[in-house]
C-alpha positions in Angstrom: 0.0 0.0 0.1 1.3 3.4 -1.0 0.8 5.7 2.1 1.5 8.7 0.1 -1.9 8.1 -1.6 -3.9 8.1 1.7 -5.0 10.7 4.1 -3.8 10.3 7.7 -7.2 9.3 8.6 -7.3 6.6 6.0 -3.7 5.5 7.0 -4.8 5.0 10.6 -7.6 2.7 9.6 -5.3 0.8 7.2 -3.1 0.3 10.1 -6.0 -1.0 12.3 -7.0 -3.3 9.4 -3.5 -4.7 9.3 -2.9 -3.5 5.7 0.4 -1.6 6.2 3.7 -3.4 6.2 6.2 -3.2 9.0 8.2 -0.2 7.6 5.0 1.8 6.8 3.5 1.0 10.2 6.8 2.2 12.0 6.7 5.5 9.9 3.1 6.1 10.8 3.5 5.3 14.5 6.5 7.6 14.7 4.3 10.3 13.3 1.6 9.5 15.8 3.9 9.5 18.7 4.3 13.3 18.4 0.7 14.1 17.9 -1.8 13.8 20.8 -4.8 14.0 18.5 -3.5 11.3 16.2 -2.8 9.2 19.4 -6.5 9.6 20.4 -7.9 8.8 17.0 -5.7 5.6 16.7 -6.7 4.7 20.3 -10.3 5.0 19.5 -10.0 3.0 16.2 -8.1 0.3 18.1 -10.7 0.2 20.9 -13.5 -0.2 18.4 -11.6 -3.1 16.8 -11.0 -4.7 20.1 -14.7 -4.4 21.1 -15.8 -6.0 17.8 -13.4 -9.0 18.4 -14.8 -9.5 22.0 -18.5 -8.3 21.7 -21.3 -10.8 22.3 -19.1 -14.0 22.1 -21.8 -16.4 21.2 -21.2 -20.1 21.7 -18.6 -21.4 19.2 -18.5 -24.7 17.3 -16.1 -27.4 18.3 -13.0 -27.6 16.1 -10.0 -29.7 16.0 -6.8 -28.3 17.5 -4.8 -26.4 15.0 -1.1 -25.8 14.5 0.2 -22.3 15.2 1.4 -20.4 12.1 3.9 -17.8 11.7 2.0 -14.5 11.5 2.5 -12.5 8.2 4.5 -9.2 8.3 1.3 -7.1 8.2 -0.3 -9.1 11.1 2.7 -8.4 13.1 2.4 -4.7 12.4 -1.3 -4.7 13.3 -0.5 -6.3 16.6 2.2 -3.6 17.2 -0.4 -0.9 16.4 -2.8 -2.4 18.9 -0.4 -2.5 21.7 0.7 1.1 20.8 -3.0 2.3 20.8 -3.9 0.6 23.9 -1.2 2.6 25.9 -3.2 5.6 25.3 -6.6 4.1 26.2 -6.7 5.2 29.7 -6.4 8.9 28.7 -8.7 8.8 25.6 -12.1 10.3 25.7 -14.7 7.6 24.7 -17.9 9.6 25.3 -19.1 9.1 21.8 -18.4 5.4 21.7 -21.4 3.1 22.4 -21.1 0.9 25.4 -21.1 -2.8 24.8 -22.0 -4.7 28.0 -22.8 -8.2 28.1 -26.5 -8.9 27.5 -27.8 -11.4 30.1 -29.2 -14.6 28.5 -28.1 -13.6 25.0 -27.5 -16.7 22.8 -27.3 -17.5 19.2 -30.8 -19.0 19.3 -32.5 -15.9 20.9 -30.4 -13.1 19.8 -33.2 -11.5 17.7 -35.1 -11.0 21.1 -32.5 -8.4 21.9 -32.2 -6.7 18.6 -32.8 -7.0 14.9 -29.4 -5.6 13.5 -26.2 -7.7 13.5 -22.8 -7.7 12.1 -20.9 -10.9 11.9 -17.1 -10.0 11.8 -14.6 -12.3 10.2 -10.9 -11.8 9.8 -9.7 -15.4 9.6 -9.8 -17.8 6.8 -9.6 -20.9 9.0 -12.1 -23.4 7.7 -13.9 -23.9 10.9 -14.3 -20.0 11.3 -15.7 -19.6 7.7 -18.3 -22.3 8.6 -19.1 -20.6 11.8 -19.7 -17.2 10.2 -22.1 -18.6 7.7 -24.0 -20.8 10.3 -24.3 -17.8 12.7 -25.2 -15.4 9.8 -27.9 -17.7 8.5 -29.3 -18.4 11.8 -29.5 -14.6 12.6 -30.9 -13.9 9.1 -33.8 -16.5 9.8 -34.6 -14.8 13.2 -34.6 -11.1 12.0 -36.6 -11.9 9.0 -39.6 -11.7 11.0 -38.7 -8.5 12.5 -37.5 -6.6 9.2 -33.9 -6.6 10.5 -30.6 -7.0 8.8 -27.5 -9.0 9.1 -24.1 -8.1 7.5 -21.3 -10.4 7.3 -18.1 -8.2 7.3 -14.8 -9.6 6.2 -11.3 -8.2 6.6 -7.7 -9.4 6.2 -7.7 -13.2 5.8 -11.5 -13.3 6.2 -11.7 -11.9 2.6 -11.2 -15.6 1.4 -14.8 -16.4 2.3 -15.9 -14.0 -0.7 -12.9 -14.5 -2.9 -13.5 -16.4 -6.2 -11.1 -19.3 -6.8 -10.5 -19.4 -3.0 -13.9 -19.8 -1.3 -15.6 -23.2 -1.1 -18.9 -21.6 -0.3 -19.8 -19.5 -3.3 -22.9 -21.5 -4.1 -23.9 -21.3 -0.5 -23.5 -17.6 -0.3 -25.6 -17.3 -3.5 -28.3 -19.4 -2.0 -28.3 -17.4 1.4 -28.4 -14.1 -0.3 -31.5 -15.3 -2.4 -33.2 -16.7 0.8 -32.5 -13.6 2.9 -32.6 -10.3 1.0 -31.7 -8.6 4.2 -28.4 -10.5 4.6 -25.3 -8.7 3.0 -21.7 -9.8 2.5 -19.2 -7.0 2.9 -15.4 -7.0 2.0 -12.9 -4.6 3.2 -11.3 -2.3 0.5 -8.1 -1.7 2.5 -7.5 -5.5 2.2 -8.3 -5.7 -1.5 -5.9 -2.8 -2.1 -3.2 -4.6 -0.1 -3.6 -7.6 -2.4 -3.4 -5.4 -5.4 -0.2 -3.8 -4.1 1.3 -7.4 -3.9 0.3 -8.0 -7.5 -2.7 -10.1 -6.8 -6.1 -9.0 -8.3 -8.9 -10.4 -6.2 -12.3 -11.2 -7.8 -15.3 -11.4 -5.4 -18.5 -13.2 -5.4 -21.3 -11.1 -7.1 -23.1 -11.0 -3.8 -20.2 -9.0 -2.1 -20.3 -5.4 -1.4 -17.1 -3.3 -0.7 -16.7 -1.0 2.3 -13.6 1.4 2.3 -12.5 0.1 5.7 -13.9 -2.7 7.7 -13.1 -0.8 11.0 -14.8 2.4 9.8 -17.9 0.3 8.7 -18.1 -1.2 12.2 -17.7 2.3 13.7 -20.5 3.7 11.6 -22.9 0.9 12.4 -21.9 0.7 16.1 -22.9 4.4 16.5 -26.3 3.4 15.1 -26.8 0.7 17.7 -26.0 -2.4 15.8 -24.8 -5.5 17.7 -21.6 -7.4 16.6 -20.6 -11.0 16.8 -16.9 -11.8 16.4 -15.8 -15.1 14.9 
């Protein structure tokens, strides 16, 4: 990714999405270190990302133990950014951020009793997690169908593989789910797609996929509107 083509706001979101390499991350963090306003913005972005990863952890499917893999360089940079951002969390103002407390009795089976707008967030291409994302999305779509609600499956980083032609094994299933539930949408992160392009990989997505400029920004915008999020 060429940081010169992005605004500082976009670069911070790209960092949060894990789409800058180690050198680009280091340069941006050096800039942030001397600017309190940027520190707060990065902190807030990372806080939202952290909340999305931990919000409403519904029961997960059993899966076989998996071997640990060496993280990609951009994943290492994202972890570095998260640690950096959290160091400023205590002093950052979060008055505009929605509060995500645990909801007593919330399960996958009764989620629609609490709300009718959900985002299923996926940033992994592990087969078990791809399956979990689709199972939970379909279950929620069935529930909110009676309440005129909406469900978005938002993909970022490796999670893009769910929607990537030539990689996904769920293309026909996504087509069927989209046909059965008009209020169900699949969303890919543009920052991730741009990162692939910079590496010389052109990514084609299933026709049912929409593209958002930033997965994190998409989350922020909807969280401010009161949507509930389920991390995979």
